[in-house]
N, C-alpha and C positions, 0 to 999 in steps of 0.2 A: 628713102632710097629704095629703089626697086630691086627685088631679088631676081637673080638669074635662075634659069630653069634648073641648073644643077644644084644650086643652094636649096631651092624649094624641095627638090627630091630628097636631099640629105636631111632636111628638117622633118619631112614627112616620115622618112625611115626612122629617125630618132624617136619621134612621137610614138610610132608603132611599138618600138622596143621598150620605151618607157611604160606604155600602157600594159604591155605583155608582162614585164617584170613586176609592175605594181600589182597586176592581177594575180601573178604567182604568189607574191608576198601575202596578199589578202587571202587567197585560197589556203595557203599553208597555215597562216595564223588561225583562220576559221577552223581548219581541220584539227589543229592543236587544241583549240578551245573546246571543240566538240568532243574530242577524245578525252580531254581533261575532265569535262563534264561527265562523260560516260564512266571514267575511272573513279572519280570522286563521288559522284551523286548516284548514277544508275547502278554501278557495280561496287559502290563504296564499301559496303559491309563485307562483301565477299573478298575484295582485294585486301581489306584491312585484316581479315582472317588469314589470308595467304601470307601477308607480310608478318603477321604475328607468329605463324607457324615457322616462318623462315628464321626469325630472330630468337624464337623460343623453342623449347623441345615439345613436340607433340607425341602423345602416347595413346595407344589404342586401349579401349576398355572392352575386354572380351565379354561377349554376351553369354548368359547362362543358357545351356542347352535345355530344351523342353523336358518337362517331367513325363514320366510314363506311369500309367495307372492300369489296374485290372478291370474286368468287366463290371464290377460292382461300383464303379465311379459315380459319384453324385456331383460334388463340387471340389475344386482344388483345396479348399479350406477344410472340408470334412472328410476327405478320402485319403487313405494311407497310400503313398506312392510306391510303386515297385522300384522306380529309379528316380533319384532326385539329385540335387546339387548341395554342396556345402562350401564354405569359404576356407581357404588355406593360405599360408604365407610363403612366398618365395623370396630367396635372397638374391639380389641383383648387384653385380659388381659395377661400380662407376669407374670405368676405365679412363675417363678424362682426368680424374685426379691422379692417375698414374701416367699422365701425359700420353696416353694411348701407346705406350711403349711395351712391345711384346715381352721383352726381357723382364721389365718390372712387374707386368701382369703375371708372368710365370712365377716369379719370386713370391708375389703375394699369395698365389694359390697354394704354394708349398706351406706358407705360414698359416693360411686358413685351414688346411688339412691337419696340420699339427695341433692347432688350437682346439679343433672340434673332434679330434681323434678319428679322422676320415682317412681310409687308405688312399694313398696317392694314385693307385691304379684306377680309382673311381673317375679320375680326370685324364685317363691315359689318352683318349682321342683328342680332347680339347687342348692338350699340351703339345700336340704335334705342331711344329713351328708354322708350317704353311696354313694349317687350319686355324691356328690361333690368330695369325695376322689377318686372315680373311674375316674372322669373326669380329675382330676389333674394328676393321675398316667398314664393316657392314652397318655400323652404328645402330644395330639392333640390340635390345637388352641382353646383357651377358649374364645369363642365369647360372648361379653357382649351385644353389640347392632349391628344390621344390618341395612344398608341403612340409616345412620344418616342424619339429616337435617343440613343445613349450620349453623343454630343457635346452635345446639348441638355441632357441630364441634368447633365453636368458644368458647363455654363455657368450653369444655374439654381442649382446648389449653391454656386458661388463668389461669386455676386452677392447680397450681404446684403439690399439693398433690394428684391430680387426674391423670394428664397426664404423670407423671413420671413412672407410672406402666402400661400404656397401649400404644399401637401403632395402627395406622390406616392402613388398607390395602384396596386396591381396589378390588371389586368383581363384577361380572356381574349380572345384573338384567334384568328380562324379561319384555318386553313392548308389550301389546296387544292393537294395535291402534284402533280396533273396539270395544273393551271392551265387554260388555254383548251381543252385537248384533251378535257376532260370537262365543261365548264362548262354545256352545255345539259342535261345529266343532273343535275348536282349543284345548279345554281343558285348563289346566294350569300346572304349575310346583310347586314342593314342596320338602321338605326334605324326604329322604327315610324312610319307616317304618322298624320295625324289620324284618318283613317277606320279605320286598324288599331286605334287606341286606343279608338275608339267601338264597333267591331264585335267585337273579340277581347279575351280576358282576358290583357292584356299591360300591362306598366308601361313608362314612358317610357325608362328606362335599359336595358331589355332589347333584345336583338337579335332580329330576326324574319326568317324565310326569305323570300327574294325569288327566285322562279322555281325550276324543277326540284324535286328531292325535298326540298331545304331548305324550300321553301314547302309542298308537299303533306304532308310529315311533320313540320311545324314543332313541333307540341305533343309529338310523340314524341321529337324530338331535344332539345327545350329544357331539360328537367330541372326541378328544383325549387330555387329560390333559398333560401339561408340568411340569417341576419342576426346581427350582432354589436352590442354596446353599447360605446361609447367615451366616456371621460371626458377632456376636454381642459382645459388651463389657459387663462389669458387670452391667451397668445401663440399658441394654436392647437395646441400640442404635445400629443400623446397621453400622458396620465398612466396610464391604465388601459384595458385592452381585454379584453372577454370575449365569446367566441363562444357565442351562445345556441342557435343552430340551424345545424348544418352543411348546406352545400348538397349536393344529390344530383345527380350528372351525368345528362344525358339518355341515353336508350337508344341502343345502337349499332345501325347498320343494315348488313346484309350484302347487297350488290348481286349481281345476275346478271352484271354486267359483267366481262369478262375484260380485265385490264390490257393485255396484249400486243396483243390484237386491237383494243382501243380506240386505242392509240397508232398502230397501223398504219393504222386508218381515218382518223384525224386527219391523219397525214402524207400520206396519199394525196390529200387535198383541198388540199394546199398550192398557193396561187396561183390557186385556182378557187373559185367560189361553188357549193356543192352539199352533198350529204349522203351518208353511207354508214351502212347499218343492217345488223346481223347478228342473226339470231334462231335459236334452237334449234328445229328443225322439229317436234318432238313434245311440246314443253312450253310454248312461247311465251316462254321466257327470252330477254331481250335481252342479247346478248353484247357488242355494240358499238353505239354511236349517236353519230356525230360530225356536226357541222354547221359549215360555214364560209361567211361570216366568223363569228368567235366573239368572246368577250370574256374578260378575265382576272378571275376571281372574287376573286383575292387583292387586286387593286387596289380593286374595288368593295366588298369587305368590310373593306378596310384603314382605318387611322385618319387618313390624310392627306386632308383634306377637299378641298383644291384638286386633288390628283391624281385623286381619285374623280370630281369634277365634270368634269374634262377628258376622262377616259376614258369616262364615261357619255355625254357629248355625241358623242364620236367613234363609239362603238358604235351609238348611236341613228341617226346619219346613215348608217352603213354597213348598217343592218338586221341588226346582229350579234346582237340579242336573239332573233331569230326562229329557232326550231328547225325547220329545213327538213324534217326527217324526219316531223314530225307537224303542223306549223303552216303548210304551204304546199301548194298543189295545182296540178297541171300536166296537160296532155294526156298520157295514158300512151303514146302513139305505138305502135310495133310490139310493145311488151310486151303490148299488148291483143290482139294477134292470137291469142295462146294462148287467151284467153277466147272469141273468136269461133269458133275451132275446137272448143272444148268445147261451146259452145251449139249448133253444127251437129250434132255427134255425139249430144248428149243430146236433140236435137229431130229426129232422123233421119227420123221418121215424116212430118215436114212436107215434107222435100225429098228423101227417099230418098238420104241422103248416106252415102258410105263413105270413110273417110280415105285409102284406097288409090287411089281414083279420081283422075284428074288433070284439071287445067285447063290450058289453053294460055296461055303468057305471051308475047305479041308485043311486049312492052315498054310497052304502054299498054292502057287499058280505056276504051271509048267508051260513054257513057251517052246513048242516043237521047233527043232532046228530044220532049216531048209537047205543047209549046206552039208554035203557028204563029209563025214569024219568029224563034224563039229557037234558036240553033245547038246542035248536040250538044256535050256536055261531055266532055272528054278528061282522064282521070286517068292519070298516068304512074307507072311503077315508080320506086323510089327511085334506082336507078342508070341508068334509061332503057335497060336492056339487055333483049334477048330471051333468056329463060331456057328456052324450050321447054316441054315437058310436065312438070308437077310434081304430085306427090301432097302430102298435108298435111305429112309429115315433111320433105320436100325444100323446101316453101314456107317452113316455119319456119327450116330450115337457112340458106336464102339471104335470109330476111326478104322474100320476094317479095310485093310489094304487089298486083300484078295478080291473083294467085291469090285473095287475100282480098277484093279489090273484087268479084270474081265470086261468091265464096262468100257474102259479106255481102248482096249484091244479091239473090241467090237465096233466102237465108234470111229476109231482112226485118229491120227494126229491132227489132221487139217482143221476139223471143226473146233478142236480144243485150242489150237494156236490162233485160229481166227477170232474166237471169242475172247481170248487173252488180249489180243490187239484191240478188239472192239471196246473192251473195258479199260483200255489205256494202261496196261501193265508194262508197256515199253515207252511211255510218254511222261513228260514232266506234268505235275499237277498244276503248276503255276502259282504255288503258295508264295506269299510275299516274304520270303526269306531267301538269302543268297546261297548259291552253291548247290542247288538241288540236282541230284543225279537221276538217271532213268534206269528202269529195269531192262532186262534183255529177254526177248522172245525169239527162240531159234527157228530155223526153217530147214527144209531139206536142201535148198540151194546153199544156205550158209554152211551147213555141215559138209557139203561136197567141196566148197571152196576152202574150208578151214582144215578138214581132216582127210580130204581126198576120197571119201566113200559116201555111200548113200545113207538115207535115213532108214534104220532098221526097225522092225516091230519091237525089239527090246527097248529102243529109244522111246517109243510110244508108251510102253508099259511103265517105264520110269517116269515119264512125263505125267502119267495119270495120277501119281501120288505126289506131284510137285517136286520131283527130283530130276537129276540129269542136268541138261544144259540151261534150263530156265532159271532166271534169278529176278527178284523184284525188290523194290524198296518197301519198308513197312507202311509208308503213307500211301503208296499205290495200292497195296493189298487192302488197306483199310477202306479206300474209296470203292473197291469192288464190293465189299460187304455193305457199304452205304447203298449201292445199287440194289442189293437184295432187300434191304430194309425199306427203301423208297420206291420199290416197283420199277426199277430201271433208271431212276434219276440220280445223277452224281453231281454234287455241288463242288465248286472250286473252293479248296480250303484257304482260309485267311486268318491272320493273326491281329492285324490292326483294324479295329472297328470304327474309330472316329479320330479325326484331327480337330483339336480345339484351340482357340486363341488363348494365349496366356494372360491377355489383358482383361478380357471381359467374359471368358469361358464360352464365347459364341462358337457355334458349330461351323467349321470350315469345310469339312469333307466327311462323308459317311459311306462306309462300304456296304453295298447291298449284295445279298446272296446272288450268285451267278451259277446257272446250270452249265456244267461242262459237257455233259452227255445226257441224253434222254433216250435210253434204249428200250424199245417196246418188248416187254416180257409177258408171257402168258400168266394169267392169274394162278393157274394150276402149278406152274413152275415155282413161283414165289412161295405159294402155300406149302408145297412139298419140301422146299429147302428150309423154310422157317420151322417146320415141324421137326426136321432132323436136327437143326441147330438148337432147338428148344430141348430136345432129349439130351444133348451133350451136357448141358448144365444141370439137368434134373437127375438123370440116372446114368449118364455116359462118362466119358474120360475125364471131364472136369467137375463131375458132381461132388466129389469129395471135398473140393475147394469152394465151389460156388453154391451148392444147395444148402442154404442156411436161412433160418427165419429172420436173421438180422440183415439179410441182403434182399434186394429186389430179385425177381425172377430174371435170370441171365441166360441168354442164348448165345451160342458162339461155336468156335471150332479150335481145338488144340492142334498143334503140329510139332513134329520132331524131325528136324532136318539132319540127315547124315552128312558128315564132312569127310575130308581127306584124312583127318586124324582118326584112324580106325583102331578098333581093339578095346575101347572102353566107352561106357555109356556117357561119360563126361565129355566125350568128343562131339556130342550131338547139340545142335542149336535148338532152342525152344521157342514156339510160337503160341500165342492165343489171340484171337480176334473175336470180339463179341459185342452184343448190344443189350441194353436194359433201360427201363423195365419192359419185359416182353409184352405185358398186358396193358401197357399205357399207350395213348395215342402216339403216332410216330413223331409228332412235333415235340414230344417230351423225352424221346429216347436219345441216348448218346451211344456212340461207338467207342470202344477202347481196343487198341492194338498194342500188344506187348511182345517184345522180342528179346531173348537173352542168349548171348553167344555162349556156347558150351554149357547150356543150361540143363542138360540131361534129358528133359522132356517137357512138352507143353504144360502138362498138369503139374509137373514138379516145380517149375520156376516161373513160367510166363503167366499162367492162370492166376497164381497167387499175387503177382504184381498187378494184374488187371483188377483183381478183387479189391485191392486197397483203394484204387481210384473210384470204383463203383461205391465203395463204402463212404468215401468223402463226398461223392455226388449225391448219394441218397441215404441220409441218416435214417435210423430206425423210425418208423412212423410216417415217413414222407412218401411212401409208395404203397400201392394196393397189392394184394396177393390173391391168387385164384386157387380153386380146388384142383390139385394136381392129379386127382383120380382119373381125369380124362386121358392122361398120358398112359396110365396102366391099361385102360380100355383099348387104346390104339395099339399098344404092344402085343395084346392078345389076339388081334385080328389075324385071320388066316390069310396066307399069301394068295394073291390073285393068280400068279403064274410062277412056275419054278423053272429055272434055267441054270445049267451048270456047264462050265468049260473044264 
């Protein structure tokens, strides 16, 4: 029977629909099969792991932080670390056994405290209801105690009503083998703060560096955490455990610090507030950096929350977190006289200055007043003695203030301030430690803005002996003396020498010496300054402390900074900055800067502190000595020219 045109059209339309829906079914089945193949075969192991994580409990395995060694490092196995790790036990509460009920958790914590004789105030914050509920819901490990003692462990294990709800896990603990002696260099570790969690890629359970190289090199030291999967029964006991990803320890750091010199520097500061810094003259390597008061990083990184809190408060009240070597600034006092002499010699065209010409020292210098009714101003020598005629070397030797009053007045403030800025006394050195401060170099514009009056000649006279408005950090002043030793070259100071892999000890990164400034100085300038600094240690203000056959020949400069606590010698700050051995090649010389707050005088407290570091650096027999008779000959030379104000 023949089809009508309308029936034909209906049948054709039906076939099209049938083919379309058949195609859709085939396409969908094909897509499902391909996706199933992808999930089961291509990504099978990964999805299996995800599923296992979902049905079982996954737990992070914290990585050990990298070890830290001193400059004498050979291999991790044969070298004694400055900072390492040890294992400790933490007590974790299994809240699921308490049905994640905040009330039951709180009741258990009260029992736990009673059983282990722990003051309930220890958990004051955790017991706040909102905080407790949030902690339970977070499903993160509920840590009751960290780093428990053997006695605590035994008590927990024998008390059935206590141990059934907790389990013990091993966690890494940081060990600082030099304790407070190196704390301002190493820093310490602690739990991250809220801002740390927001600003850095870190998890709540991880430790983060706090201060020192622990902070600056935190990501380098931290390593990569692993994780494991655990299957627990209804009682919280582990039935099965599988490590999915092993943790990778952080990289090891090799420091420029010398252990023996560091210990000597720290011991030299016993009972005083101050800092001692030692730097290798031709590289910028920091061999020692001690600051006192200090703190114990073992306590602050430890697991005892109450002990941490007490120690933190005590250190804060004492100002013990301040690294005085790089985070404090003071008037440089007589150590600045070396720079004034340098500025005069390098600006000789301004005043026709020769370091062999002499100024007379009648024990004081009188600055004539230019204002009607205002009396003349008298500036005294530090010992108020008449030292007669002195050239530059002799003025440095005796730290004669009257000589530099006259020299500074004749030179003027601007060259002195210009050279202060040129040598970076108002700039950060860039040392690889956090929190570095900068010194302050005044100017006439600054004084006018701050005090509303101009720069007076009296300001220049004060500046000439490192007093008045100027202030510097000990490390800035040490780098100026580095320029004297190195004929104008200043190297950037650094603490971390190498970064090495913890797996095969391969070298990842090495710090190369970097020149911060290369200031062209006349050879005659350097020689004249070195001659005067040499006299200081031989027959001058520091000779009683430094001139010894058991020490190398030490050149340097003492300084005594007056403070606002007037009326007693104990109100003065003490400085000494020097280098040794004088007669050794510059590559073998080290710089030591010592500063003691209220240390009476440079020779009284700062030079003795520096001496201990030189003794540790150069044991008897390790340095050559020269005939000092040449110094006597120089002292007896007649002055080239005499000039008195």
